[in-house]
C-alpha positions as CSV (number, residue, x, y, z in Angstrom):
1,X,-46.8,-26.1,-4.8
2,X,-44.7,-22.9,-4.5
3,X,-41.1,-23.1,-5.4
4,X,-38.9,-22.1,-2.5
5,X,-36.8,-19.0,-3.3
6,X,-33.1,-19.6,-2.6
7,X,-31.4,-16.5,-1.4
8,X,-27.6,-16.6,-1.4
9,X,-26.1,-16.2,2.0
10,X,-24.1,-13.0,2.2
11,X,-20.4,-13.4,3.1
12,X,-18.5,-11.3,5.5
13,X,-15.8,-8.9,4.3
14,X,-12.7,-7.9,6.2
15,X,-10.8,-4.7,5.2
16,X,-7.2,-4.6,6.4
17,X,-5.4,-1.6,7.9
18,X,-3.2,-1.0,4.8
19,X,-6.3,-0.4,2.7
20,X,-7.5,2.4,4.9
21,X,-4.0,4.0,5.2
22,X,-3.7,3.8,1.4
23,X,-6.6,6.2,1.0
24,X,-4.4,9.0,2.3
25,X,-2.2,8.7,-0.8
26,X,-4.9,8.5,-3.5
27,X,-4.4,11.1,-6.2
28,X,-8.1,11.6,-6.8
29,X,-11.2,12.2,-4.7
30,X,-11.8,9.2,-2.5
31,X,-15.5,9.8,-1.7
32,X,-16.8,7.0,-4.1
33,X,-14.7,4.5,-2.1
34,X,-16.0,5.7,1.3
35,X,-19.6,5.7,0.1
36,X,-19.3,2.1,-1.3
37,X,-17.8,0.8,2.0
38,X,-20.7,2.4,3.9
39,X,-23.1,0.4,1.7
40,X,-21.6,-2.9,2.6
41,X,-21.0,-2.1,6.3
42,X,-23.6,-4.6,7.4
43,X,-21.3,-7.4,6.1
44,X,-18.2,-5.8,7.5
45,X,-16.1,-7.5,10.2
46,X,-13.3,-5.5,11.9
47,X,-10.9,-6.9,14.5
48,X,-9.9,-4.5,17.3
49,X,-6.3,-4.8,16.1
50,X,-7.2,-2.9,12.9
51,X,-8.5,0.0,14.8
52,X,-5.4,0.2,16.9
53,X,-3.1,-0.1,13.9
54,X,-5.0,2.6,12.0
55,X,-4.9,5.1,14.9
56,X,-1.2,4.6,15.7
57,X,-0.3,5.0,12.0
58,X,-2.3,8.2,11.6
59,X,0.4,10.6,12.7
60,X,3.2,8.8,10.9
61,X,1.2,8.9,7.6
62,X,0.4,12.6,7.9
63,X,4.0,13.3,8.7
64,X,5.1,11.4,5.6
65,X,2.8,13.5,3.6
66,X,4.3,16.6,5.1
67,X,7.8,15.4,4.0
68,X,6.5,14.8,0.5
69,X,5.0,18.3,0.2
70,X,8.2,19.8,1.5
71,X,10.2,18.1,-1.2
72,X,7.8,19.0,-4.1
73,X,8.8,21.8,-6.4
74,X,5.2,22.1,-7.7
75,X,2.6,21.2,-5.1
76,X,-0.3,19.2,-6.4
77,X,-3.0,19.0,-3.7
78,X,-5.0,16.5,-5.7
79,X,-2.3,14.0,-5.1
80,X,-3.4,13.4,-1.5
81,X,-6.7,12.0,-0.4
82,X,-6.1,13.8,2.9
83,X,-7.2,17.1,1.3
84,X,-9.9,15.7,-1.0
85,X,-12.6,17.7,0.7
86,X,-10.7,20.4,2.4
87,X,-12.5,23.6,1.3
88,X,-9.4,25.7,2.2
89,X,-7.3,24.1,-0.6
90,X,-9.5,22.4,-3.2
91,X,-10.1,25.5,-5.3
92,X,-9.2,26.0,-8.9
93,X,-6.1,28.2,-8.7
94,X,-4.6,26.4,-5.8
95,X,-5.2,22.8,-6.9
96,X,-1.7,22.8,-8.4
97,X,0.9,25.6,-8.0
98,X,4.2,26.9,-6.9
99,X,2.8,29.4,-4.4
100,X,5.4,29.9,-1.7
101,X,2.8,30.1,1.1
102,X,0.9,27.0,-0.1
103,X,3.5,24.6,1.3
104,X,3.4,26.5,4.6
105,X,-0.4,26.4,4.8
106,X,-0.5,22.7,3.9
107,X,2.1,21.9,6.5
108,X,0.1,23.9,9.1
109,X,-3.1,21.9,8.1
110,X,-1.3,18.6,8.6
111,X,-0.2,19.8,12.1
112,X,-3.8,20.7,12.8
113,X,-5.0,17.2,11.7
114,X,-2.5,15.5,14.0
115,X,-3.6,17.6,16.9
116,X,-7.3,17.2,16.0
117,X,-7.7,13.9,14.1
118,X,-11.5,14.2,14.1
119,X,-11.1,16.9,11.4
120,X,-9.5,14.3,9.2
121,X,-12.2,12.9,7.0
122,X,-10.5,9.5,6.6
123,X,-9.8,9.1,10.3
124,X,-13.4,10.1,11.1
125,X,-14.8,7.6,8.6
126,X,-12.8,4.6,9.8
127,X,-13.5,5.3,13.5
128,X,-17.2,5.7,12.7
129,X,-17.2,2.3,11.1
130,X,-16.2,0.7,14.4
131,X,-19.1,2.4,16.2
132,X,-21.7,1.3,13.6
133,X,-24.0,-1.3,15.3
134,X,-24.3,-3.3,12.1
135,X,-20.5,-3.8,11.8
136,X,-19.2,-7.0,13.5
137,X,-16.4,-6.0,15.9
138,X,-13.9,-8.6,17.2
139,X,-12.3,-7.7,20.5
140,X,-8.7,-8.8,21.2
141,X,-8.4,-11.4,23.9
142,X,-5.6,-13.1,25.7
143,X,-6.5,-16.3,24.0
144,X,-6.2,-14.7,20.6
145,X,-2.8,-13.1,21.5
146,X,-1.5,-16.5,22.7
147,X,-2.5,-18.3,19.5
148,X,-1.0,-15.4,17.4
149,X,2.3,-15.7,19.3
150,X,2.3,-19.5,18.8
151,X,1.6,-18.9,15.0
152,X,4.6,-16.5,14.8
153,X,6.9,-18.9,16.6
154,X,5.9,-21.9,14.4
155,X,6.2,-19.7,11.2
156,X,2.6,-20.2,9.9
157,X,1.2,-17.3,7.8
158,X,0.2,-14.5,7.8
159,X,3.5,-13.2,9.2
160,X,4.0,-9.6,10.2
161,X,7.0,-7.9,8.6
162,X,8.4,-6.8,11.9
163,X,9.8,-9.8,13.6
164,X,9.0,-8.3,17.0
165,X,5.2,-7.7,16.4
166,X,2.3,-10.1,15.8
167,X,-0.3,-7.7,14.3
168,X,-1.1,-9.8,11.2
169,X,-1.2,-12.9,13.3
170,X,-3.6,-11.3,15.8
171,X,-5.9,-10.2,13.0
172,X,-6.0,-13.7,11.4
173,X,-6.6,-15.4,14.7
174,X,-9.4,-12.9,15.4
175,X,-11.1,-13.8,12.1
176,X,-10.7,-17.5,12.7
177,X,-12.2,-17.2,16.1
178,X,-15.3,-15.1,15.2
179,X,-16.3,-15.4,11.5
180,X,-18.9,-18.1,10.9
181,X,-19.7,-17.1,7.3
182,X,-17.8,-17.2,4.0
183,X,-15.2,-14.5,4.0
184,X,-13.8,-11.9,1.5
185,X,-10.6,-10.0,2.2
186,X,-10.1,-6.5,0.8
187,X,-6.4,-5.8,1.1
188,X,-3.3,-4.1,-0.5
189,X,-1.1,-6.5,1.5
190,X,0.3,-9.3,-0.7
191,X,0.7,-11.7,2.3
192,X,-2.9,-13.2,1.9
193,X,-2.4,-13.9,-1.7
194,X,1.1,-15.2,-1.2
195,X,-0.1,-17.8,1.3
196,X,-3.5,-18.4,-0.2
197,X,-3.4,-22.2,-0.2
198,X,-2.5,-22.4,3.5
199,X,-4.9,-19.7,4.7
200,X,-7.9,-20.8,2.6
201,X,-7.5,-24.4,3.8
202,X,-7.1,-23.4,7.4
203,X,-10.2,-21.2,7.3
204,X,-12.3,-24.0,5.8
205,X,-11.0,-26.6,8.2
206,X,-11.6,-24.5,11.3
207,X,-14.8,-22.7,10.4
208,X,-16.4,-25.0,7.8
209,X,-16.8,-22.0,5.6
210,X,-15.0,-20.7,2.5
211,X,-12.4,-18.0,2.1
212,X,-13.7,-16.6,-1.2
213,X,-10.8,-14.5,-2.3
214,X,-8.5,-11.5,-1.8
215,X,-9.3,-8.3,-3.7
216,X,-7.6,-4.9,-3.9
217,X,-10.5,-3.0,-5.4
218,X,-13.9,-2.3,-3.8
219,X,-15.8,-2.8,-7.1
220,X,-14.6,-6.4,-7.4
221,X,-16.3,-7.5,-4.1
222,X,-19.7,-5.8,-4.8
223,X,-21.3,-8.7,-6.8
224,X,-21.1,-10.8,-3.7
225,X,-23.3,-8.3,-1.9
226,X,-25.8,-7.8,-4.8
227,X,-24.4,-4.3,-5.3
228,X,-23.3,-2.6,-8.5
229,X,-20.4,-0.2,-8.6
230,X,-21.4,3.4,-9.1
231,X,-20.2,5.3,-12.2
232,X,-18.1,7.4,-9.8
233,X,-16.4,4.4,-8.3
234,X,-15.7,2.9,-11.7
235,X,-14.1,6.2,-12.8
236,X,-12.1,6.4,-9.6
237,X,-10.7,2.9,-10.0
238,X,-10.0,3.3,-13.7
239,X,-8.1,6.6,-13.1
240,X,-6.3,5.1,-10.1
241,X,-5.2,2.1,-12.2
242,X,-3.7,4.5,-14.8
243,X,-1.9,6.5,-12.1
244,X,-0.4,3.3,-10.6
245,X,0.8,2.1,-14.0
246,X,2.5,5.5,-14.6
247,X,4.1,5.3,-11.1
248,X,5.5,1.9,-11.9
249,X,7.0,3.2,-15.1
250,X,8.5,6.1,-13.3
251,X,9.9,3.8,-10.6
252,X,11.5,1.4,-13.2
253,X,15.3,1.7,-12.9
254,X,16.1,2.6,-16.4
255,X,18.0,5.4,-18.2
256,X,19.8,7.8,-15.9
257,X,19.1,5.9,-12.8
258,X,20.9,2.8,-14.1
259,X,23.8,4.8,-15.3
260,X,24.1,6.7,-12.0
261,X,24.0,3.5,-10.1
262,X,26.7,2.0,-12.2
263,X,29.0,5.0,-11.6
264,X,28.6,4.6,-7.9
265,X,29.2,0.9,-7.7
266,X,31.5,0.4,-10.7
267,X,33.5,3.7,-11.1
268,X,36.5,2.2,-13.1
269,X,36.6,0.7,-16.6
270,X,38.0,-2.5,-15.2
271,X,35.2,-2.9,-12.7
272,X,32.6,-2.1,-15.3
273,X,34.1,-4.8,-17.6
274,X,33.7,-7.3,-14.8
275,X,30.1,-6.3,-14.4
276,X,29.4,-6.5,-18.1
277,X,30.7,-10.1,-18.1
278,X,27.8,-11.1,-15.9
279,X,25.0,-9.4,-18.0
280,X,24.0,-9.0,-21.6
281,X,23.9,-5.3,-22.1
282,X,21.8,-3.7,-24.9
283,X,24.3,-0.9,-25.4
284,X,27.8,-1.1,-26.7
285,X,30.4,-1.6,-24.0
286,X,33.0,0.7,-25.5
287,X,30.5,3.6,-25.6
288,X,29.7,2.9,-21.9
289,X,33.4,3.0,-21.0
290,X,33.7,6.4,-22.7
291,X,30.7,7.7,-20.9
292,X,32.2,6.7,-17.6
293,X,35.4,8.6,-18.4
294,X,33.5,11.8,-19.0
295,X,31.8,11.8,-15.6
296,X,32.4,14.5,-13.0
297,X,35.4,14.1,-10.7
298,X,33.2,13.6,-7.6
299,X,32.8,10.0,-8.4
300,X,36.5,9.4,-8.1
301,X,39.3,9.2,-10.6
302,X,38.7,7.2,-13.8
303,X,41.7,5.6,-15.5
304,X,42.4,2.9,-17.9
305,X,44.8,1.2,-15.5
306,X,44.0,-2.5,-14.9
307,X,43.5,-3.7,-11.4
308,X,45.4,-6.7,-10.1
309,X,42.4,-9.1,-10.4
310,X,42.0,-8.2,-14.1
311,X,45.7,-8.8,-14.7
312,X,45.4,-12.2,-13.2
313,X,42.5,-13.0,-15.4
314,X,44.4,-11.9,-18.5
315,X,47.3,-14.2,-17.5
């Protein structure tokens, strides 16, 4: 008697809007990500809400990139996934430089991509996903909107950041209404992880299926679809992880940032002493007071005079 082969049922995968938008800000070539998503397209489920959110955020995202380029002293084109395949710019000498006309040309290119979004590789890729016959699309309905509104009023997650919109709620209600398989979420949004217990239980109770997990990297979901990450994808994610760690360190409020902030909020010795009472500082307080005294006059006069509150405390 032949043993019956047991093939694991493939789950569905939902990719949220933020993941697609984030591709515009990747500092290395994004092609490995796009190619991998194409491979798992037959398991992809996309609510109509995601398409609308992506399209309406397109111009805002490109304009934000324009602002960043304008403020940069040394333009690094490789910083933006938007230009990852743009033959006009991805050339050796112009990959990073101070060329005066480069900023102008990049700005003009952004304007062109807003006027003609089909020239934008990421925009074109996302829209093509919605027209692939193998991708499950979930249209928005009045019933879904009604349930999403009720979810918002009750306060059940996921909750959109904007109190006047129900985008996240519509997406989740769309998934509850149409997904009849186990589900994986690919998202940069922390709301799904933050409310994991509630969402996973709700999904199982309503659909009798499992919410497998929330992932923020494509390679992590591939084993569920019997796929292996390509060498290019592994290199992409490894490099991106390093970049994100460096950005976290750069964004950490230490050194000059902390000192500048103190000068703004606590410009007098007495006010600084009050601040120091509430925290354990790793530097010597007297040296900090001396540093405050030597600051430029534009932060206001600095004196050793006590304020009334401090005199009361000393009494």
